[in-house]
C-alpha positions, 0 to 999 in steps of 0.5 A: 590403870588396872590393878591386878593381884596375880597370886603365886604359891610361895613357901606355903603361903600366898603372896599377892603383888599389887601391880600397875599394869598398862595393857596394849591398846589393840588397833581399831578394827574396820567397823561401821561407823555406828560400831566404833565408840565415839566420845565428844567433850564439850564446853572446854577451852581447847588449846590445840597448839598451832591453831587459835584457842577455842572457847567452849570447844567441842572435840570429837574422838573416835577409833583413837583419833581426833575426828573433829574439833571446833566451836560447839556451834561449828561441829556436829555431835555424831548420833549415839556419841558419849557426850562428856561435859567438861565446861570450865576445864582446859584441853591440851594435847598430850605432853611429850617428854623428849628425855626420860629415864623411867622404867628402870632405863639401863644402857651400856655398861663399864666395858667401854664408852661406845656401845651403840648395839645396846637397846634401852628396851631390853631393860625397861619394866613397863609395870614400873610406877614411873609410868603412872607418874608420867600419866599423872603429869599429862605425859602421853609420849616419851623418849626413854634413854639410857644414861649419859655416863658414856660417849654413846650409851645405846638406842633409845625408845619412843613410847606411847603411854598405852595400857600394856603389860609388855614393852612391845605394847608401848612402842611407837612404830614406823608404818612398816612396824619397826619400833622407833627410837634414836641414839643416846650420845653424851660429851663433857665430864660425864664420860671422862673416867679414864682407863677404857673411857676418855680422860679429856674432851679431845680424846672423847671427840677423837674416839667418836670420829674413829667409830663413825669412820668405822661405821662409814666403812661398814655401810660402804661394804653392805652397799657394795655387796648389793644382793650378793649375800656372799659379799656382805660383811659379817653382821656387826650390831654396833656399826649397823646401828651407827649406820642408821645414824649416819643415814638419818634413820636415827636421830642423835640425842646428845647430852651436852652442857657447856658452850664448848661441848655444844659446839663440838657436838655441832662440829661432829654432826657437820662432819659426819652429816647426822641429825642431832637434838641437843639435850640440856644445853645449859649454856645454850644462851652463849652460842645461840647463833652457832646453834641456829646456823647448824639447824639443830634443835634443842631439848632443854631442861631447868634443873628442878631438884636438889644438886646439879653439876659444875657443867650446869653452873651457868644455866639460864632460865632464859634459854628457852626465850632466847632460842625461841626468839632466834627461831631454834626448835625448842622443847622441854624435857624432865630427865625424870627423876631430875624433874619429876614427871608429874611436874612437867607442866611447870617447865613451860610456866618457867619458860613463860616467866623467863620471856617465852611466848605462851604459845611457844612454851606450850608448843615446847611441851607438845608439838616441838618434842613430837617433831624432834621424835619424827612424830609431828604428823601423828601427835603433839597437837589437836587436829583431825586425823591425829592420835587422840592424845590429850589432857584435861586440866582444871585451869590455865596450863601455866598456873601453879594451882592447875591439876591434871584431871584426866590424861587420854591416850589414843582415845582411852582414859589412862589417868583419872584424878577422881580415881583414888588409886590414880590420885595416890600416884599424882600426890604421893603418900603411903603406897605411892610408887610401890610397884609391889605390895605383898600381903600374907593371906595365911600369916596368922595360921602359919604352921597350923592346920592348913 
């Protein structure tokens, strides 16, 4: 992280704002191999995910990608490469949080319960300190979502924790350059407010059915028009976005807790044939067979902060283990601030404590989440050709004593615990989390000769 202090003239004095700045990682140009920076990490225990652990491993990074990894004796160190000795440390893939709210995430408002045209990216502040906290926790990729106080609160954004000063620099894009994201939906008590909002669970499902049917009709008109512009219906941003859900282009990320609410989501997904990741699923343990039969994935949470809600009263720490045993794809998420992003590794540790395999728990923090975001071929594990997103740990990933030492995103060092400024965000203390820290350079002479 670079700390900048741009100054503005304000009321006769200069106010400096100390900002967390995440700047864009430019695409690697087409250069000869000797012109591209190559970094080699040697001596660590490498946990690739999806492949056996490598003791005394070697990882070669070039142009933002992993180009080789394996036992030190099996991998050639390119001539002229920068070599970093990380003996005694552990290297794991960058963590993937499938459900976060950092950066001031705001979506739909009180005007109605279903607002698919809203884009959370229009509300995100990339200078927010939450992004630095995420990096301090080893998170390199996240799905940032609006809240769950609506049946449908808007479009989510898949972000990479690059160095960027605008949201455009954090977007993960399709091959065609389109920002990637899903659709946030919810059921249960959060959206049951009455008035313009539903007052019962039955009414909640009915409202969604009605809107999905409208989207199907809209899609049919667009398809029937073909290339004839005159026959196209008036553009409707909300129905257009829902059409992307129904075509499978957008994944539905669905907040749901109680077993009956989970089954309602599965019923709607089958009825309208949309892809869904079930989020939270406190009572997944009651309907594991139904989730398995539906082919759904689960992004789960272990409440790790004071408070909670009645819907989560039957939350079981064994959800991860039971879902894993049934063959259901399972990932953990932070729901930051529910779980602080800096403590994300702890979710996997709790999973192991409650019966998950170590491999399954690590995958639930990395590869499984990447696959739920349609990014499994690009990140989530350490393999040649994948993005060089990885975390260097002081020890075992599931030990309470282990610290995140460094977080790398596309071959760039984004968090360094040895940097006092970064350490502040990792451990807290005075100044941590303050996005703006003004000082008055001429306060002592205020009103005097200037």
